Backbone as XML, in Angstrom:
<?xml version="1.0"?>
<chain id="A" units="angstrom">
  <residue number="1" name="MET">
    <atom name="N" x="0.850" y="-1.186" z="0.000"/>
    <atom name="CA" x="0.000" y="0.000" z="0.000"/>
    <atom name="C" x="0.889" y="1.239" z="0.000"/>
  </residue>
  <residue number="2" name="PRO">
    <atom name="N" x="0.634" y="2.182" z="-0.909"/>
    <atom name="CA" x="1.453" y="3.382" z="-0.965"/>
    <atom name="C" x="1.311" y="4.233" z="0.290"/>
  </residue>
  <residue number="3" name="THR">
    <atom name="N" x="2.394" y="4.905" z="0.628"/>
    <atom name="CA" x="2.378" y="5.829" z="1.753"/>
    <atom name="C" x="1.894" y="7.184" z="1.236"/>
  </residue>
  <residue number="4" name="ARG">
    <atom name="N" x="0.765" y="7.630" z="1.719"/>
    <atom name="CA" x="0.181" y="8.898" z="1.262"/>
    <atom name="C" x="0.343" y="9.965" z="2.334"/>
  </residue>
  <residue number="5" name="ASP">
    <atom name="N" x="0.709" y="11.132" z="1.899"/>
    <atom name="CA" x="0.910" y="12.271" z="2.787"/>
    <atom name="C" x="-0.312" y="13.181" z="2.658"/>
  </residue>
  <residue number="6" name="PRO">
    <atom name="N" x="-0.991" y="13.481" z="3.763"/>
    <atom name="CA" x="-2.187" y="14.343" z="3.668"/>
    <atom name="C" x="-1.871" y="15.721" z="3.088"/>
  </residue>
  <residue number="7" name="ARG">
    <atom name="N" x="-0.634" y="16.167" z="3.198"/>
    <atom name="CA" x="-0.270" y="17.465" z="2.607"/>
    <atom name="C" x="-0.353" y="17.424" z="1.084"/>
  </residue>
  <residue number="8" name="VAL">
    <atom name="N" x="-0.095" y="16.255" z="0.499"/>
    <atom name="CA" x="-0.213" y="16.112" z="-0.957"/>
    <atom name="C" x="-1.686" y="16.181" z="-1.357"/>
  </residue>
  <residue number="9" name="THR">
    <atom name="N" x="-2.538" y="15.535" z="-0.585"/>
    <atom name="CA" x="-3.980" y="15.610" z="-0.839"/>
    <atom name="C" x="-4.442" y="17.062" z="-0.778"/>
  </residue>
  <residue number="10" name="GLN">
    <atom name="N" x="-4.004" y="17.791" z="0.231"/>
    <atom name="CA" x="-4.371" y="19.207" z="0.368"/>
    <atom name="C" x="-3.834" y="20.025" z="-0.804"/>
  </residue>
  <residue number="11" name="TYR">
    <atom name="N" x="-2.607" y="19.758" z="-1.209"/>
    <atom name="CA" x="-2.009" y="20.466" z="-2.346"/>
    <atom name="C" x="-2.893" y="20.291" z="-3.575"/>
  </residue>
  <residue number="12" name="ILE">
    <atom name="N" x="-3.272" y="19.049" z="-3.866"/>
    <atom name="CA" x="-4.079" y="18.767" z="-5.052"/>
    <atom name="C" x="-5.440" y="19.466" z="-4.951"/>
  </residue>
  <residue number="13" name="GLN">
    <atom name="N" x="-6.065" y="19.438" z="-3.773"/>
    <atom name="CA" x="-7.381" y="20.061" z="-3.594"/>
    <atom name="C" x="-7.331" y="21.574" z="-3.783"/>
  </residue>
  <residue number="14" name="ARG">
    <atom name="N" x="-6.177" y="22.172" z="-3.591"/>
    <atom name="CA" x="-6.040" y="23.628" z="-3.703"/>
    <atom name="C" x="-5.671" y="24.094" z="-5.119"/>
  </residue>
  <residue number="15" name="ARG">
    <atom name="N" x="-5.456" y="23.182" z="-6.021"/>
    <atom name="CA" x="-5.085" y="23.557" z="-7.384"/>
    <atom name="C" x="-6.328" y="23.922" z="-8.184"/>
  </residue>
  <residue number="16" name="ALA">
    <atom name="N" x="-6.106" y="24.480" z="-9.367"/>
    <atom name="CA" x="-7.196" y="24.865" z="-10.267"/>
    <atom name="C" x="-8.027" y="23.635" z="-10.634"/>
  </residue>
  <residue number="17" name="PRO">
    <atom name="N" x="-9.320" y="23.832" z="-10.900"/>
    <atom name="CA" x="-10.187" y="22.690" z="-11.215"/>
    <atom name="C" x="-9.670" y="21.795" z="-12.345"/>
  </residue>
  <residue number="18" name="PHE">
    <atom name="N" x="-9.076" y="22.379" z="-13.402"/>
    <atom name="CA" x="-8.567" y="21.548" z="-14.496"/>
    <atom name="C" x="-7.419" y="20.652" z="-14.031"/>
  </residue>
  <residue number="19" name="ALA">
    <atom name="N" x="-6.650" y="21.114" z="-13.035"/>
    <atom name="CA" x="-5.434" y="20.418" z="-12.610"/>
    <atom name="C" x="-5.714" y="19.241" z="-11.682"/>
  </residue>
  <residue number="20" name="ARG">
    <atom name="N" x="-6.774" y="19.314" z="-10.927"/>
    <atom name="CA" x="-7.033" y="18.268" z="-9.921"/>
    <atom name="C" x="-7.093" y="16.854" z="-10.507"/>
  </residue>
  <residue number="21" name="PRO">
    <atom name="N" x="-7.868" y="16.616" z="-11.582"/>
    <atom name="CA" x="-7.888" y="15.249" z="-12.115"/>
    <atom name="C" x="-6.534" y="14.811" z="-12.679"/>
  </residue>
  <residue number="22" name="VAL">
    <atom name="N" x="-5.793" y="15.736" z="-13.256"/>
    <atom name="CA" x="-4.463" y="15.409" z="-13.795"/>
    <atom name="C" x="-3.536" y="14.997" z="-12.654"/>
  </residue>
  <residue number="23" name="LEU">
    <atom name="N" x="-3.510" y="15.772" z="-11.582"/>
    <atom name="CA" x="-2.629" y="15.488" z="-10.453"/>
    <atom name="C" x="-3.041" y="14.211" z="-9.726"/>
  </residue>
  <residue number="24" name="ARG">
    <atom name="N" x="-4.342" y="13.983" z="-9.576"/>
    <atom name="CA" x="-4.802" y="12.737" z="-8.947"/>
    <atom name="C" x="-4.408" y="11.527" z="-9.793"/>
  </residue>
  <residue number="25" name="HIS">
    <atom name="N" x="-4.562" y="11.654" z="-11.093"/>
    <atom name="CA" x="-4.176" y="10.579" z="-12.016"/>
    <atom name="C" x="-2.673" y="10.297" z="-11.901"/>
  </residue>
  <residue number="26" name="LEU">
    <atom name="N" x="-1.873" y="11.342" z="-11.936"/>
    <atom name="CA" x="-0.422" y="11.152" z="-11.831"/>
    <atom name="C" x="-0.044" y="10.502" z="-10.504"/>
  </residue>
  <residue number="27" name="ARG">
    <atom name="N" x="-0.663" y="10.937" z="-9.443"/>
    <atom name="CA" x="-0.375" y="10.358" z="-8.126"/>
    <atom name="C" x="-0.628" y="8.854" z="-8.130"/>
  </residue>
  <residue number="28" name="THR">
    <atom name="N" x="-1.754" y="8.451" z="-8.675"/>
    <atom name="CA" x="-2.099" y="7.027" z="-8.736"/>
    <atom name="C" x="-1.124" y="6.258" z="-9.615"/>
  </residue>
  <residue number="29" name="VAL">
    <atom name="N" x="-0.849" y="6.772" z="-10.791"/>
    <atom name="CA" x="0.036" y="6.077" z="-11.737"/>
    <atom name="C" x="1.448" y="5.963" z="-11.172"/>
  </residue>
  <residue number="30" name="ILE">
    <atom name="N" x="1.933" y="7.000" z="-10.521"/>
    <atom name="CA" x="3.272" y="6.959" z="-9.926"/>
    <atom name="C" x="3.332" y="5.871" z="-8.858"/>
  </residue>
  <residue number="31" name="HIS">
    <atom name="N" x="2.329" y="5.793" z="-8.017"/>
    <atom name="CA" x="2.304" y="4.740" z="-6.995"/>
    <atom name="C" x="2.146" y="3.359" z="-7.622"/>
  </residue>
  <residue number="32" name="ASP">
    <atom name="N" x="1.431" y="3.275" z="-8.742"/>
    <atom name="CA" x="1.325" y="1.998" z="-9.448"/>
    <atom name="C" x="2.695" y="1.560" z="-9.980"/>
  </residue>
  <residue number="33" name="GLY">
    <atom name="N" x="3.537" y="2.535" z="-10.294"/>
    <atom name="CA" x="4.888" y="2.232" z="-10.775"/>
    <atom name="C" x="5.754" y="1.594" z="-9.708"/>
  </residue>
  <residue number="34" name="ASP">
    <atom name="N" x="5.555" y="1.989" z="-8.451"/>
    <atom name="CA" x="6.278" y="1.377" z="-7.329"/>
    <atom name="C" x="5.533" y="1.726" z="-6.052"/>
  </residue>
  <residue number="35" name="SER">
    <atom name="N" x="4.908" y="0.732" z="-5.456"/>
    <atom name="CA" x="4.086" y="0.958" z="-4.265"/>
    <atom name="C" x="4.917" y="1.289" z="-3.028"/>
  </residue>
  <residue number="36" name="ARG">
    <atom name="N" x="6.235" y="1.177" z="-3.135"/>
    <atom name="CA" x="7.106" y="1.495" z="-1.988"/>
    <atom name="C" x="7.412" y="2.989" z="-1.876"/>
  </residue>
  <residue number="37" name="LEU">
    <atom name="N" x="6.980" y="3.782" z="-2.830"/>
    <atom name="CA" x="7.272" y="5.217" z="-2.804"/>
    <atom name="C" x="6.542" y="5.893" z="-1.650"/>
  </residue>
  <residue number="38" name="GLU">
    <atom name="N" x="7.215" y="6.863" z="-1.081"/>
    <atom name="CA" x="6.620" y="7.701" z="-0.044"/>
    <atom name="C" x="6.386" y="9.081" z="-0.623"/>
  </residue>
  <residue number="39" name="GLU">
    <atom name="N" x="5.396" y="9.759" z="-0.099"/>
    <atom name="CA" x="5.098" y="11.117" z="-0.548"/>
    <atom name="C" x="5.669" y="12.134" z="0.432"/>
  </residue>
  <residue number="40" name="ALA">
    <atom name="N" x="6.000" y="13.288" z="-0.119"/>
    <atom name="CA" x="6.481" y="14.401" z="0.689"/>
    <atom name="C" x="6.192" y="15.690" z="-0.069"/>
  </residue>
  <residue number="41" name="ILE">
    <atom name="N" x="6.405" y="16.790" z="0.585"/>
    <atom name="CA" x="6.348" y="18.093" z="-0.072"/>
    <atom name="C" x="7.779" y="18.624" z="-0.114"/>
  </residue>
  <residue number="42" name="LYS">
    <atom name="N" x="8.270" y="18.864" z="-1.311"/>
    <atom name="CA" x="9.607" y="19.425" z="-1.525"/>
    <atom name="C" x="9.460" y="20.660" z="-2.398"/>
  </residue>
  <residue number="43" name="TRP">
    <atom name="N" x="10.064" y="21.747" z="-1.983"/>
    <atom name="CA" x="9.970" y="23.012" z="-2.711"/>
    <atom name="C" x="8.523" y="23.424" z="-2.926"/>
  </residue>
  <residue number="44" name="GLY">
    <atom name="N" x="7.643" y="23.061" z="-1.985"/>
    <atom name="CA" x="6.240" y="23.442" z="-2.049"/>
    <atom name="C" x="5.397" y="22.592" z="-2.981"/>
  </residue>
  <residue number="45" name="MET">
    <atom name="N" x="5.967" y="21.496" z="-3.528"/>
    <atom name="CA" x="5.256" y="20.642" z="-4.474"/>
    <atom name="C" x="5.336" y="19.182" z="-4.034"/>
  </residue>
  <residue number="46" name="PRO">
    <atom name="N" x="4.371" y="18.352" z="-4.448"/>
    <atom name="CA" x="4.436" y="16.927" z="-4.127"/>
    <atom name="C" x="5.652" y="16.256" z="-4.773"/>
  </residue>
  <residue number="47" name="ALA">
    <atom name="N" x="6.333" y="15.446" z="-3.984"/>
    <atom name="CA" x="7.465" y="14.664" z="-4.472"/>
    <atom name="C" x="7.273" y="13.225" z="-4.012"/>
  </residue>
  <residue number="48" name="PHE">
    <atom name="N" x="7.840" y="12.315" z="-4.766"/>
    <atom name="CA" x="7.732" y="10.888" z="-4.468"/>
    <atom name="C" x="9.137" y="10.361" z="-4.215"/>
  </residue>
  <residue number="49" name="LEU">
    <atom name="N" x="9.322" y="9.754" z="-3.046"/>
    <atom name="CA" x="10.643" y="9.345" z="-2.580"/>
    <atom name="C" x="10.773" y="7.836" z="-2.521"/>
  </residue>
  <residue number="50" name="TYR">
    <atom name="N" x="11.995" y="7.377" z="-2.767"/>
    <atom name="CA" x="12.342" y="5.966" z="-2.665"/>
    <atom name="C" x="13.615" y="5.901" z="-1.833"/>
  </residue>
  <residue number="51" name="HIS">
    <atom name="N" x="13.553" y="5.232" z="-0.701"/>
    <atom name="CA" x="14.680" y="5.190" z="0.247"/>
    <atom name="C" x="15.187" y="6.601" z="0.568"/>
  </residue>
  <residue number="52" name="GLY">
    <atom name="N" x="14.244" y="7.527" z="0.705"/>
    <atom name="CA" x="14.578" y="8.894" z="1.072"/>
    <atom name="C" x="15.103" y="9.760" z="-0.058"/>
  </residue>
  <residue number="53" name="LYS">
    <atom name="N" x="15.194" y="9.223" z="-1.263"/>
    <atom name="CA" x="15.689" y="9.982" z="-2.415"/>
    <atom name="C" x="14.543" y="10.270" z="-3.372"/>
  </residue>
  <residue number="54" name="ILE">
    <atom name="N" x="14.572" y="11.450" z="-3.962"/>
    <atom name="CA" x="13.493" y="11.874" z="-4.848"/>
    <atom name="C" x="13.528" y="11.068" z="-6.145"/>
  </residue>
  <residue number="55" name="VAL">
    <atom name="N" x="12.373" y="10.532" z="-6.500"/>
    <atom name="CA" x="12.186" y="9.836" z="-7.776"/>
    <atom name="C" x="11.601" y="10.817" z="-8.781"/>
  </residue>
  <residue number="56" name="CYS">
    <atom name="N" x="10.495" y="11.472" z="-8.385"/>
    <atom name="CA" x="9.811" y="12.390" z="-9.281"/>
    <atom name="C" x="8.925" y="13.327" z="-8.477"/>
  </residue>
  <residue number="57" name="GLY">
    <atom name="N" x="8.327" y="14.264" z="-9.173"/>
    <atom name="CA" x="7.423" y="15.192" z="-8.527"/>
    <atom name="C" x="6.371" y="15.672" z="-9.505"/>
  </residue>
  <residue number="58" name="ILE">
    <atom name="N" x="5.322" y="16.247" z="-8.948"/>
    <atom name="CA" x="4.240" y="16.809" z="-9.750"/>
    <atom name="C" x="3.963" y="18.221" z="-9.254"/>
  </residue>
  <residue number="59" name="ALA">
    <atom name="N" x="3.374" y="19.020" z="-10.120"/>
    <atom name="CA" x="3.036" y="20.382" z="-9.729"/>
    <atom name="C" x="1.828" y="20.846" z="-10.523"/>
  </residue>
  <residue number="60" name="GLY">
    <atom name="N" x="1.046" y="21.699" z="-9.911"/>
    <atom name="CA" x="-0.093" y="22.311" z="-10.574"/>
    <atom name="C" x="0.064" y="23.826" z="-10.534"/>
  </residue>
  <residue number="61" name="PHE">
    <atom name="N" x="0.028" y="24.435" z="-11.687"/>
    <atom name="CA" x="0.162" y="25.885" z="-11.800"/>
    <atom name="C" x="-1.161" y="26.488" z="-12.273"/>
  </residue>
  <residue number="62" name="LYS">
    <atom name="N" x="-1.159" y="27.774" z="-12.529"/>
    <atom name="CA" x="-2.373" y="28.475" z="-12.907"/>
    <atom name="C" x="-2.996" y="27.902" z="-14.190"/>
  </residue>
  <residue number="63" name="ALA">
    <atom name="N" x="-2.157" y="27.568" z="-15.165"/>
    <atom name="CA" x="-2.689" y="27.143" z="-16.462"/>
    <atom name="C" x="-2.162" y="25.794" z="-16.949"/>
  </residue>
  <residue number="64" name="HIS">
    <atom name="N" x="-1.312" y="25.150" z="-16.171"/>
    <atom name="CA" x="-0.794" y="23.844" z="-16.592"/>
    <atom name="C" x="-0.249" y="23.067" z="-15.394"/>
  </residue>
  <residue number="65" name="CYS">
    <atom name="N" x="0.027" y="21.800" z="-15.632"/>
    <atom name="CA" x="0.637" y="20.923" z="-14.629"/>
    <atom name="C" x="2.007" y="20.487" z="-15.137"/>
  </residue>
  <residue number="66" name="ALA">
    <atom name="N" x="2.788" y="19.894" z="-14.232"/>
    <atom name="CA" x="4.106" y="19.394" z="-14.618"/>
    <atom name="C" x="4.365" y="18.062" z="-13.931"/>
  </residue>
  <residue number="67" name="LEU">
    <atom name="N" x="5.103" y="17.221" z="-14.613"/>
    <atom name="CA" x="5.624" y="15.967" z="-14.072"/>
    <atom name="C" x="7.108" y="15.976" z="-14.355"/>
  </residue>
  <residue number="68" name="TRP">
    <atom name="N" x="7.906" y="15.803" z="-13.311"/>
    <atom name="CA" x="9.359" y="15.819" z="-13.480"/>
    <atom name="C" x="9.993" y="14.642" z="-12.755"/>
  </residue>
  <residue number="69" name="PHE">
    <atom name="N" x="11.081" y="14.170" z="-13.336"/>
    <atom name="CA" x="11.868" y="13.112" z="-12.718"/>
    <atom name="C" x="13.201" y="13.706" z="-12.295"/>
  </residue>
  <residue number="70" name="TRP">
    <atom name="N" x="13.660" y="13.332" z="-11.105"/>
    <atom name="CA" x="14.884" y="13.883" z="-10.537"/>
    <atom name="C" x="16.056" y="13.709" z="-11.490"/>
  </residue>
  <residue number="71" name="ARG">
    <atom name="N" x="16.202" y="12.551" z="-12.048"/>
    <atom name="CA" x="17.254" y="12.286" z="-13.031"/>
    <atom name="C" x="16.608" y="12.233" z="-14.409"/>
  </residue>
  <residue number="72" name="GLY">
    <atom name="N" x="15.928" y="13.308" z="-14.740"/>
    <atom name="CA" x="15.083" y="13.337" z="-15.925"/>
    <atom name="C" x="15.715" y="12.847" z="-17.199"/>
  </residue>
  <residue number="73" name="LYS">
    <atom name="N" x="16.886" y="13.330" z="-17.527"/>
    <atom name="CA" x="17.504" y="12.928" z="-18.787"/>
    <atom name="C" x="17.845" y="11.443" z="-18.782"/>
  </residue>
  <residue number="74" name="SER">
    <atom name="N" x="18.282" y="10.910" z="-17.642"/>
    <atom name="CA" x="18.610" y="9.486" z="-17.546"/>
    <atom name="C" x="17.363" y="8.613" z="-17.557"/>
  </residue>
  <residue number="75" name="VAL">
    <atom name="N" x="16.271" y="9.141" z="-17.024"/>
    <atom name="CA" x="15.036" y="8.353" z="-16.925"/>
    <atom name="C" x="14.198" y="8.483" z="-18.193"/>
  </residue>
  <residue number="76" name="VAL">
    <atom name="N" x="13.936" y="9.700" z="-18.598"/>
    <atom name="CA" x="13.021" y="9.959" z="-19.704"/>
    <atom name="C" x="13.770" y="10.162" z="-21.019"/>
  </residue>
  <residue number="77" name="GLY">
    <atom name="N" x="14.985" y="10.668" z="-20.931"/>
    <atom name="CA" x="15.782" y="10.880" z="-22.128"/>
    <atom name="C" x="15.658" y="12.252" z="-22.750"/>
  </residue>
  <residue number="78" name="ARG">
    <atom name="N" x="14.853" y="13.124" z="-22.138"/>
    <atom name="CA" x="14.689" y="14.468" z="-22.687"/>
    <atom name="C" x="14.149" y="15.404" z="-21.624"/>
  </residue>
  <residue number="79" name="LYS">
    <atom name="N" x="14.304" y="16.676" z="-21.863"/>
    <atom name="CA" x="13.695" y="17.692" z="-21.018"/>
    <atom name="C" x="13.322" y="18.869" z="-21.908"/>
  </residue>
  <residue number="80" name="PRO">
    <atom name="N" x="12.025" y="19.100" z="-22.099"/>
    <atom name="CA" x="11.622" y="20.250" z="-22.911"/>
    <atom name="C" x="12.089" y="21.554" z="-22.278"/>
  </residue>
  <residue number="81" name="ALA">
    <atom name="N" x="12.462" y="22.487" z="-23.100"/>
    <atom name="CA" x="12.966" y="23.768" z="-22.605"/>
    <atom name="C" x="11.852" y="24.743" z="-22.256"/>
  </residue>
  <residue number="82" name="GLU">
    <atom name="N" x="10.631" y="24.485" z="-22.740"/>
    <atom name="CA" x="9.577" y="25.490" z="-22.587"/>
    <atom name="C" x="8.846" y="25.456" z="-21.260"/>
  </residue>
  <residue number="83" name="ALA">
    <atom name="N" x="9.056" y="24.447" z="-20.429"/>
    <atom name="CA" x="8.324" y="24.387" z="-19.163"/>
    <atom name="C" x="9.069" y="23.504" z="-18.168"/>
  </residue>
  <residue number="84" name="MET">
    <atom name="N" x="8.702" y="23.666" z="-16.911"/>
    <atom name="CA" x="9.240" y="22.787" z="-15.876"/>
    <atom name="C" x="8.804" y="21.358" z="-16.163"/>
  </residue>
  <residue number="85" name="GLY">
    <atom name="N" x="9.625" y="20.420" z="-15.846"/>
    <atom name="CA" x="9.263" y="19.017" z="-15.996"/>
    <atom name="C" x="9.803" y="18.405" z="-17.272"/>
  </residue>
  <residue number="86" name="ASN">
    <atom name="N" x="9.512" y="17.145" z="-17.434"/>
    <atom name="CA" x="10.032" y="16.397" z="-18.570"/>
    <atom name="C" x="9.015" y="16.231" z="-19.693"/>
  </residue>
  <residue number="87" name="PHE">
    <atom name="N" x="7.804" y="16.754" z="-19.518"/>
    <atom name="CA" x="6.743" y="16.522" z="-20.488"/>
    <atom name="C" x="6.065" y="17.808" z="-20.938"/>
  </residue>
  <residue number="88" name="GLY">
    <atom name="N" x="6.686" y="18.933" z="-20.700"/>
    <atom name="CA" x="6.111" y="20.206" z="-21.106"/>
    <atom name="C" x="4.908" y="20.593" z="-20.265"/>
  </residue>
  <residue number="89" name="ARG">
    <atom name="N" x="4.134" y="21.520" z="-20.793"/>
    <atom name="CA" x="2.935" y="21.999" z="-20.093"/>
    <atom name="C" x="1.802" y="21.001" z="-20.289"/>
  </residue>
  <residue number="90" name="ILE">
    <atom name="N" x="1.316" y="20.453" z="-19.194"/>
    <atom name="CA" x="0.260" y="19.448" z="-19.228"/>
    <atom name="C" x="-1.040" y="20.113" z="-18.782"/>
  </residue>
  <residue number="91" name="THR">
    <atom name="N" x="-2.061" y="20.048" z="-19.629"/>
    <atom name="CA" x="-3.343" y="20.654" z="-19.268"/>
    <atom name="C" x="-4.471" y="19.633" z="-19.170"/>
  </residue>
  <residue number="92" name="SER">
    <atom name="N" x="-4.188" y="18.373" z="-19.569"/>
    <atom name="CA" x="-5.206" y="17.326" z="-19.463"/>
    <atom name="C" x="-4.514" y="15.960" z="-19.379"/>
  </residue>
  <residue number="93" name="ILE">
    <atom name="N" x="-5.245" y="14.974" z="-18.919"/>
    <atom name="CA" x="-4.713" y="13.615" z="-18.812"/>
    <atom name="C" x="-4.320" y="13.093" z="-20.183"/>
  </residue>
  <residue number="94" name="GLU">
    <atom name="N" x="-5.057" y="13.479" z="-21.212"/>
    <atom name="CA" x="-4.785" y="13.009" z="-22.568"/>
    <atom name="C" x="-3.411" y="13.438" z="-23.082"/>
  </residue>
  <residue number="95" name="GLU">
    <atom name="N" x="-2.834" y="14.479" z="-22.511"/>
    <atom name="CA" x="-1.517" y="14.965" z="-22.942"/>
    <atom name="C" x="-0.369" y="14.195" z="-22.296"/>
  </residue>
  <residue number="96" name="LEU">
    <atom name="N" x="-0.686" y="13.318" z="-21.366"/>
    <atom name="CA" x="0.338" y="12.534" z="-20.677"/>
    <atom name="C" x="0.698" y="11.284" z="-21.475"/>
  </residue>
  <residue number="97" name="PRO">
    <atom name="N" x="1.898" y="10.750" z="-21.239"/>
    <atom name="CA" x="2.195" y="9.432" z="-21.797"/>
    <atom name="C" x="1.225" y="8.414" z="-21.188"/>
  </residue>
  <residue number="98" name="PRO">
    <atom name="N" x="1.072" y="7.255" z="-21.820"/>
    <atom name="CA" x="0.199" y="6.226" z="-21.241"/>
    <atom name="C" x="0.678" y="5.823" z="-19.842"/>
  </residue>
  <residue number="99" name="PRO">
    <atom name="N" x="-0.240" y="5.391" z="-18.978"/>
    <atom name="CA" x="0.158" y="4.999" z="-17.624"/>
    <atom name="C" x="1.313" y="3.996" z="-17.590"/>
  </residue>
  <residue number="100" name="ALA">
    <atom name="N" x="1.304" y="3.019" z="-18.487"/>
    <atom name="CA" x="2.376" y="2.013" z="-18.486"/>
    <atom name="C" x="3.738" y="2.650" z="-18.733"/>
  </residue>
  <residue number="101" name="LYS">
    <atom name="N" x="3.780" y="3.688" z="-19.538"/>
    <atom name="CA" x="5.042" y="4.385" z="-19.825"/>
    <atom name="C" x="5.524" y="5.141" z="-18.582"/>
  </residue>
  <residue number="102" name="ILE">
    <atom name="N" x="4.606" y="5.837" z="-17.901"/>
    <atom name="CA" x="4.983" y="6.557" z="-16.672"/>
    <atom name="C" x="5.444" y="5.563" z="-15.617"/>
  </residue>
  <residue number="103" name="GLU">
    <atom name="N" x="4.736" y="4.448" z="-15.485"/>
    <atom name="CA" x="5.133" y="3.415" z="-14.522"/>
    <atom name="C" x="6.533" y="2.891" z="-14.855"/>
  </residue>
  <residue number="104" name="ALA">
    <atom name="N" x="6.835" y="2.723" z="-16.139"/>
    <atom name="CA" x="8.169" y="2.264" z="-16.540"/>
    <atom name="C" x="9.233" y="3.289" z="-16.162"/>
  </residue>
  <residue number="105" name="PHE">
    <atom name="N" x="8.913" y="4.571" z="-16.311"/>
    <atom name="CA" x="9.856" y="5.623" z="-15.902"/>
    <atom name="C" x="10.110" y="5.557" z="-14.391"/>
  </residue>
  <residue number="106" name="VAL">
    <atom name="N" x="9.053" y="5.336" z="-13.618"/>
    <atom name="CA" x="9.195" y="5.227" z="-12.157"/>
    <atom name="C" x="10.096" y="4.043" z="-11.815"/>
  </residue>
  <residue number="107" name="LYS">
    <atom name="N" x="9.865" y="2.914" z="-12.448"/>
    <atom name="CA" x="10.689" y="1.723" z="-12.197"/>
    <atom name="C" x="12.152" y="1.985" z="-12.558"/>
  </residue>
  <residue number="108" name="LYS">
    <atom name="N" x="12.370" y="2.648" z="-13.683"/>
    <atom name="CA" x="13.734" y="2.974" z="-14.102"/>
    <atom name="C" x="14.407" y="3.901" z="-13.091"/>
  </residue>
  <residue number="109" name="ALA">
    <atom name="N" x="13.671" y="4.884" z="-12.590"/>
    <atom name="CA" x="14.217" y="5.830" z="-11.616"/>
    <atom name="C" x="14.600" y="5.118" z="-10.313"/>
  </residue>
  <residue number="110" name="THR">
    <atom name="N" x="13.770" y="4.190" z="-9.862"/>
    <atom name="CA" x="14.111" y="3.474" z="-8.624"/>
    <atom name="C" x="15.311" y="2.553" z="-8.840"/>
  </residue>
  <residue number="111" name="LYS">
    <atom name="N" x="15.428" y="1.987" z="-10.017"/>
    <atom name="CA" x="16.605" y="1.160" z="-10.330"/>
    <atom name="C" x="17.875" y="2.003" z="-10.342"/>
  </residue>
  <residue number="112" name="LEU">
    <atom name="N" x="17.769" y="3.221" z="-10.839"/>
    <atom name="CA" x="18.929" y="4.124" z="-10.812"/>
    <atom name="C" x="19.345" y="4.422" z="-9.369"/>
  </residue>
  <residue number="113" name="ILE">
    <atom name="N" x="18.367" y="4.616" z="-8.509"/>
    <atom name="CA" x="18.676" y="4.871" z="-7.101"/>
    <atom name="C" x="19.338" y="3.650" z="-6.483"/>
  </residue>
  <residue number="114" name="ASP">
    <atom name="N" x="18.829" y="2.461" z="-6.831"/>
    <atom name="CA" x="19.416" y="1.219" z="-6.314"/>
    <atom name="C" x="20.804" y="0.942" z="-6.896"/>
  </residue>
  <residue number="115" name="GLY">
    <atom name="N" x="21.157" y="1.649" z="-7.956"/>
    <atom name="CA" x="22.444" y="1.399" z="-8.613"/>
    <atom name="C" x="22.389" y="0.225" z="-9.554"/>
  </residue>
  <residue number="116" name="ALA">
    <atom name="N" x="21.179" y="-0.202" z="-9.918"/>
    <atom name="CA" x="21.025" y="-1.365" z="-10.791"/>
    <atom name="C" x="21.170" y="-0.993" z="-12.267"/>
  </residue>
  <residue number="117" name="LEU">
    <atom name="N" x="21.204" y="0.289" z="-12.587"/>
    <atom name="CA" x="21.370" y="0.723" z="-13.970"/>
    <atom name="C" x="22.629" y="1.552" z="-14.114"/>
  </residue>
</chain>
């Protein structure tokens, strides 16, 4: 069972209406990628930790959301220049990679932390 931080729930509830379903979806998919992740607030945004190290984070802004991986280039292979995160400005769930792809990124990030990659 994933470790959920009530501060992350509060963060999501305080975001713009368009952002809430995107952030809830990302939260679920990230935990599906590795149920051992813990939640925290880092730099005022939700972060997901593995053995105390940041795997990824999410954020909701006025007009878009972001998903970022701590070792973004090693995990995802790219970082768009136009916005925070590894996937540009996200305004809907449809703009995200498929859940299986995000879960694979989470698994890759935890393997990097373990030193398995």
